[in-house]
C-alpha positions as CSV (number, residue, x, y, z in Angstrom):
1,M,81.0,128.6,87.3
2,K,77.6,127.6,88.7
3,I,78.7,124.0,89.0
4,V,81.9,124.9,91.0
5,L,79.9,127.3,93.2
6,S,77.3,124.7,94.0
7,L,80.0,122.2,94.9
8,L,81.7,124.7,97.1
9,I,78.5,125.5,98.9
10,L,77.7,121.8,99.5
11,L,81.1,121.0,100.8
12,L,81.1,124.0,103.1
13,S,77.6,123.2,104.4
14,I,78.8,119.7,105.3
15,Q,81.7,121.2,107.3
16,T,79.4,123.4,109.3
17,V,77.4,120.5,110.6
18,Q,80.2,118.4,111.9
19,A,83.0,116.2,110.5
20,T,81.4,113.3,108.7
21,H,84.1,110.9,109.8
22,L,84.0,109.1,106.5
23,Q,85.6,105.7,106.8
24,G,85.5,104.3,103.3
25,G,83.7,103.9,100.0
26,H,83.6,103.2,96.3
27,I,81.8,104.0,93.1
28,Q,80.2,101.3,90.9
29,V,78.7,101.6,87.5
30,K,75.9,99.3,86.0
31,P,74.5,99.5,82.4
32,V,70.8,100.1,82.1
33,S,69.1,97.7,79.7
34,G,68.0,99.2,76.4
35,S,70.6,101.9,76.1
36,A,74.3,101.5,75.3
37,L,75.1,104.9,77.0
38,T,72.8,104.9,80.0
39,Y,74.2,103.7,83.4
40,E,73.1,103.4,87.0
41,I,75.8,104.8,89.2
42,I,76.0,103.6,92.8
43,V,78.1,105.4,95.4
44,T,78.7,103.4,98.6
45,I,80.1,105.3,101.7
46,S,80.8,104.0,105.2
47,M,80.3,106.6,108.0
48,D,81.2,106.6,111.7
49,D,77.8,106.8,113.4
50,I,79.3,107.5,116.8
51,A,81.6,110.5,116.6
52,G,80.0,111.6,113.3
53,R,76.4,110.9,114.0
54,L,75.1,114.4,113.2
55,A,77.0,114.5,109.9
56,S,75.8,111.0,108.9
57,D,72.2,112.1,109.6
58,A,72.6,115.2,107.5
59,A,74.3,113.4,104.5
60,T,71.0,112.9,102.6
61,S,72.7,113.7,99.3
62,I,76.1,114.1,97.7
63,S,77.5,115.7,94.6
64,L,78.8,113.4,91.8
65,C,81.0,114.4,88.9
66,F,80.1,112.2,85.9
67,G,83.3,112.8,84.0
68,D,81.5,114.4,81.0
69,G,81.5,117.9,82.3
70,T,78.3,117.6,84.3
71,V,77.6,117.4,88.0
72,S,74.5,116.3,89.8
73,E,73.2,115.9,93.3
74,V,72.6,112.3,94.2
75,I,70.0,111.3,96.8
76,R,70.7,108.7,99.5
77,Q,68.6,105.7,98.8
78,S,69.4,103.6,101.9
79,R,71.4,103.6,105.2
80,V,72.1,100.3,107.0
81,S,73.8,100.3,110.4
82,S,76.4,97.7,111.3
83,A,75.5,95.0,114.0
84,D,77.4,97.0,116.6
85,K,75.8,100.3,115.6
86,L,79.2,101.9,115.2
87,T,79.1,102.5,111.5
88,S,76.6,102.7,108.7
89,I,76.7,101.8,105.0
90,N,75.1,104.6,102.9
91,I,74.0,104.0,99.3
92,Y,73.4,106.8,96.8
93,R,72.0,106.0,93.3
94,I,71.4,107.9,90.1
95,I,70.8,107.2,86.4
96,H,72.9,109.0,83.9
97,T,73.2,109.0,80.0
98,Y,76.5,109.8,78.5
99,P,77.0,111.7,75.3
100,G,78.9,109.1,73.4
101,P,81.4,106.2,73.5
102,S,84.5,107.2,75.5
103,N,86.3,106.8,78.8
104,Y,84.7,108.6,81.8
105,N,86.1,109.4,85.2
106,L,83.5,109.5,88.1
107,T,84.5,111.5,91.2
108,V,83.0,112.2,94.6
109,A,84.7,114.6,97.0
110,L,83.4,115.1,100.6
111,A,84.5,116.9,103.7
112,N,85.8,115.7,106.1
113,R,87.5,112.4,106.2
114,T,88.1,110.6,109.5
115,V,91.2,111.5,111.5
116,N,93.8,108.7,111.2
117,N,97.4,107.8,111.9
118,N,98.8,107.7,108.4
119,I,97.6,111.1,106.9
120,T,98.8,114.4,108.4
121,D,95.9,116.8,109.0
122,A,93.5,114.2,107.6
123,N,90.3,116.0,108.5
124,N,91.3,118.8,106.1
125,Q,91.9,116.5,103.2
126,L,88.7,116.0,101.2
127,F,87.6,112.3,101.1
128,T,87.7,111.5,97.4
129,L,86.5,108.4,95.5
130,S,87.1,107.7,91.8
131,T,86.1,105.2,89.2
132,T,87.1,105.3,85.5
133,F,85.2,103.2,83.0
134,S,84.7,102.9,79.2
135,T,81.4,103.1,77.3
136,N,83.3,102.2,74.2
137,V,83.0,98.4,74.6
138,A,81.0,95.9,72.5
139,T,79.0,94.7,75.5
140,P,78.2,97.4,78.1
141,N,80.2,96.8,81.2
142,Q,79.3,96.5,84.9
143,T,82.3,97.5,87.0
144,P,83.3,95.2,89.8
145,T,81.6,95.1,93.2
146,P,84.2,95.6,95.9
147,N,84.1,93.6,99.1
148,L,82.3,95.2,102.1
149,P,82.5,96.4,104.8
150,E,84.5,99.5,104.3
151,A,85.9,99.4,107.8
152,F,87.8,96.5,109.4
153,R,88.7,96.1,113.1
154,I,91.9,94.3,113.8
155,G,94.1,93.6,116.8
156,V,97.3,95.4,117.7
157,N,100.4,93.2,117.5
158,Q,98.4,90.5,115.7
159,Q,98.7,89.5,112.1
160,A,95.6,90.5,110.0
161,V,94.7,88.8,106.8
162,L,91.7,90.4,105.1
163,S,89.9,89.4,101.9
164,L,89.3,92.3,99.6
165,K,88.3,90.2,96.6
166,A,85.7,91.9,94.4
167,T,83.1,90.1,92.3
168,D,82.5,90.8,88.6
169,P,79.2,89.5,87.0
170,D,80.7,89.8,83.5
171,G,83.5,87.4,84.3
172,D,86.2,89.9,83.4
173,S,89.8,89.6,84.9
174,L,90.5,91.6,88.0
175,V,93.9,92.7,89.3
176,Y,94.4,94.5,92.6
177,G,97.0,97.1,93.7
178,L,97.8,99.2,96.7
179,A,97.5,103.0,96.1
180,K,97.8,106.2,98.0
181,V,94.4,107.7,99.0
182,L,92.9,110.5,96.9
183,T,91.8,114.0,97.7
184,S,90.5,117.0,95.8
185,T,90.3,120.8,96.3
186,F,87.3,123.0,97.0
187,K,88.1,124.9,93.8
188,D,87.8,121.8,91.6
189,A,86.1,118.9,93.3
190,C,85.9,117.0,90.0
191,T,89.7,116.7,89.7
192,Y,91.5,114.4,92.2
193,Q,95.0,114.1,93.3
194,L,97.1,112.0,95.7
195,V,97.2,113.0,99.4
196,P,100.8,114.3,99.6
197,S,101.3,113.3,103.3
198,Y,99.9,109.8,102.9
199,K,102.0,106.9,104.4
200,F,101.2,103.2,104.0
201,P,100.2,101.8,107.4
202,N,103.4,100.0,108.2
203,D,105.5,103.1,107.2
204,V,104.1,105.0,110.2
205,T,106.2,102.9,112.7
206,R,108.5,101.4,110.1
207,R,107.8,97.9,111.5
208,G,106.4,94.8,109.9
209,I,105.0,94.2,106.4
210,F,101.9,95.5,104.6
211,K,101.1,93.8,101.3
212,L,98.3,92.9,98.9
213,N,98.0,89.8,96.7
214,N,97.5,91.2,93.2
215,R,95.4,88.3,92.0
216,S,93.4,87.2,95.1
217,G,92.9,90.6,96.7
218,E,94.1,89.3,100.0
219,L,95.6,92.0,102.2
220,T,98.1,91.1,104.9
221,W,99.4,93.4,107.7
222,D,102.0,91.6,109.8
223,A,101.5,93.2,112.2
224,P,100.2,96.6,113.4
225,T,102.0,97.9,116.4
226,Q,100.2,101.2,117.0
227,Q,96.5,101.5,117.8
228,G,94.2,103.9,115.9
229,N,92.6,104.4,112.5
230,Y,94.4,103.9,109.2
231,S,93.2,104.8,105.7
232,V,93.9,102.3,102.9
233,A,93.2,102.7,99.1
234,I,92.8,99.6,96.9
235,V,92.7,99.9,93.1
236,I,90.8,97.3,91.2
237,F,91.8,97.0,87.5
238,E,89.3,95.3,85.3
239,Y,90.4,93.7,82.0
240,R,88.4,92.2,79.1
241,N,90.4,90.2,76.6
242,G,93.6,91.9,77.8
243,V,92.1,95.4,77.5
244,L,91.7,97.6,80.6
245,I,88.1,98.7,80.7
246,S,87.7,100.1,84.2
247,Q,89.6,101.2,87.3
248,T,88.0,101.5,90.7
249,T,89.6,103.1,93.7
250,Q,88.2,101.8,96.9
251,E,89.1,103.3,100.2
252,I,88.7,101.4,103.5
253,S,89.5,102.0,107.1
254,L,91.6,99.6,109.2
255,I,90.9,100.2,112.9
256,V,93.6,98.8,115.1
257,E,92.5,98.2,118.7
258,D,93.4,96.1,121.7
259,K,91.8,92.7,121.0
260,A,92.1,89.3,122.6
261,G,94.4,87.1,120.6
262,T,97.9,85.7,120.2
263,P,100.6,88.4,119.6
264,S,102.7,88.0,116.5
265,T,106.4,88.1,116.1
266,I,106.8,91.3,114.1
267,P,108.8,90.6,110.9
268,T,111.5,92.9,109.6
269,Y,110.1,96.1,108.1
270,E,109.5,96.1,104.3
271,P,108.2,99.1,102.4
272,A,104.7,98.5,100.9
273,M,104.6,98.0,97.1
274,E,102.4,100.5,95.3
275,G,100.6,99.5,92.2
276,A,99.7,96.1,90.7
277,I,101.5,93.5,88.7
278,I,99.2,93.7,85.7
279,T,101.3,91.2,83.9
280,A,99.8,88.6,86.2
281,I,96.8,88.5,83.8
282,S,96.8,85.9,81.1
283,E,98.1,86.9,77.7
284,F,95.4,87.3,75.1
285,S,96.0,86.3,71.5
286,D,94.1,86.4,68.2
287,A,94.4,84.0,65.3
288,D,94.2,86.9,62.8
289,V,96.8,89.0,64.6
290,T,100.4,88.1,65.6
291,L,102.5,90.2,67.9
292,T,106.2,89.4,68.1
293,V,108.6,91.1,70.5
294,F,112.3,90.5,70.9
295,P,114.5,90.3,72.8
296,N,112.4,89.5,75.9
297,P,113.7,90.0,78.6
298,V,115.0,93.3,77.1
299,D,117.8,95.6,78.2
300,D,117.5,98.6,75.9
301,R,115.8,98.4,72.4
302,L,112.6,96.3,72.1
303,Q,111.8,95.3,68.5
304,V,108.0,94.9,67.9
305,V,106.4,93.4,64.9
306,I,102.6,93.2,64.3
307,Q,101.4,90.9,61.5
308,T,97.7,90.5,60.4
309,S,95.8,88.3,58.0
310,R,94.5,91.3,56.1
311,P,95.7,94.9,55.8
312,G,94.7,97.2,58.7
313,V,95.8,100.1,60.8
314,A,97.3,99.4,64.2
315,S,98.3,101.0,67.4
316,L,100.7,100.1,70.2
317,Q,100.6,100.9,74.0
318,L,103.1,100.1,76.7
319,F,101.9,100.0,80.3
320,D,103.8,99.8,83.6
321,N,102.7,97.6,86.5
322,S,100.3,100.3,87.8
323,G,98.5,100.6,84.5
324,R,100.1,103.9,83.4
325,N,100.4,104.4,79.7
326,L,104.2,104.9,79.0
327,H,104.3,104.8,75.3
328,E,101.7,105.0,72.5
329,L,102.0,104.9,68.8
330,S,99.4,104.8,66.0
331,F,100.3,103.5,62.5
332,K,98.3,105.5,60.0
333,K,98.7,103.3,56.9
334,A,96.8,100.1,56.5
335,S,99.2,97.2,56.1
336,R,99.7,93.4,56.9
337,Q,102.8,94.2,58.9
338,H,103.8,97.0,61.2
339,E,107.2,97.4,62.9
340,Q,108.4,99.6,65.7
341,V,111.5,99.9,68.0
342,I,110.7,101.0,71.6
343,S,113.5,102.3,73.8
344,M,113.3,100.7,77.2
345,D,116.6,102.1,78.5
346,S,115.1,104.8,80.8
347,L,112.6,102.4,82.4
348,S,113.2,100.6,85.7
349,P,113.7,96.9,85.8
350,G,110.5,95.0,86.2
351,Q,107.4,93.7,84.3
352,Y,105.5,95.7,81.7
353,V,102.6,95.0,79.3
354,L,102.6,95.7,75.5
355,R,99.2,95.8,73.8
356,A,98.6,95.9,70.0
357,D,95.2,96.9,68.6
358,V,94.2,96.2,65.0
359,A,90.7,96.8,63.7
360,G,89.1,96.2,67.1
361,R,91.2,93.2,67.9
362,S,93.8,93.3,70.8
363,V,96.8,91.2,71.5
364,V,98.8,91.5,74.8
365,R,102.4,90.5,75.6
366,K,104.3,90.5,78.8
367,I,107.6,92.4,78.7
368,V,110.4,92.0,81.2
369,K,112.9,94.8,81.5
370,K,116.3,93.6,82.8
């Protein structure tokens, strides 16, 4: 009760100063040497220093939900203005030790997000960031570093191609996907939800295309036809040996303005594709584990056979192209062979990923549903 009350007071106090005009941000996690469960958490937030200057000045701390039932106030460590002095990048850091190996969801919720063209009543939707990561990995993981800045200025009626490629010091595989932006409620700022009124930028005027390359992180908008601010969410999926170990939701602002340049021929409208083709990652195999699936492509029933060099318990997980877990099964008895039939009849045509885990080893196969 005290946690919820303190969050409510903080959120309300921010509103009384002035709208913060939050433009973007992300949450990153770095392991602290010497402890498998201690991490440095860095929250990066881009703020409008013109319309929201008073709120930016006052944002000396934020509340962070650690995902283990605890919440803490995090102090701003640095604030760097852009060259044009229009925005600032604000960094908040804290060290936190988790209770044990598990998956944890970090959340920040702040009032108020900047007004924009693709969210109805945007300033009353809490600006929310989320990162999910696992402490249950052999080598502690540092989540990817998203590309900055959090706000991009692009020309109206001109094709925009932006690099959102993140960096990963651990060399893990990264896959990118478009998503709807997140929000929370004053009652429970640690639980996020999708903004119900959100539209992808090209859905506002229903002209042109808006797409993200799942492998390179290159975002293309061909081309914006209406000036103003647009909020965009990018999800970065991080895989290690075929296993999803973190998921970072980065929000950015696309500011469309009248700029010098050659106007584009606006292509035919295409709805933006939400999610990521996670089957773009390389399949991972293990000499001691064999995963056989047939038929593939599949129309209805998918036969799955797991074979191992020594008896062991196994589990299966089926994911869609946005990383959602659609099917999960654990075999309780140790054996050299496990079999299962998975019904694919109710699933939409497209690509899926099947993962088998046996005694800490994982094998991934791409599945195509006809």
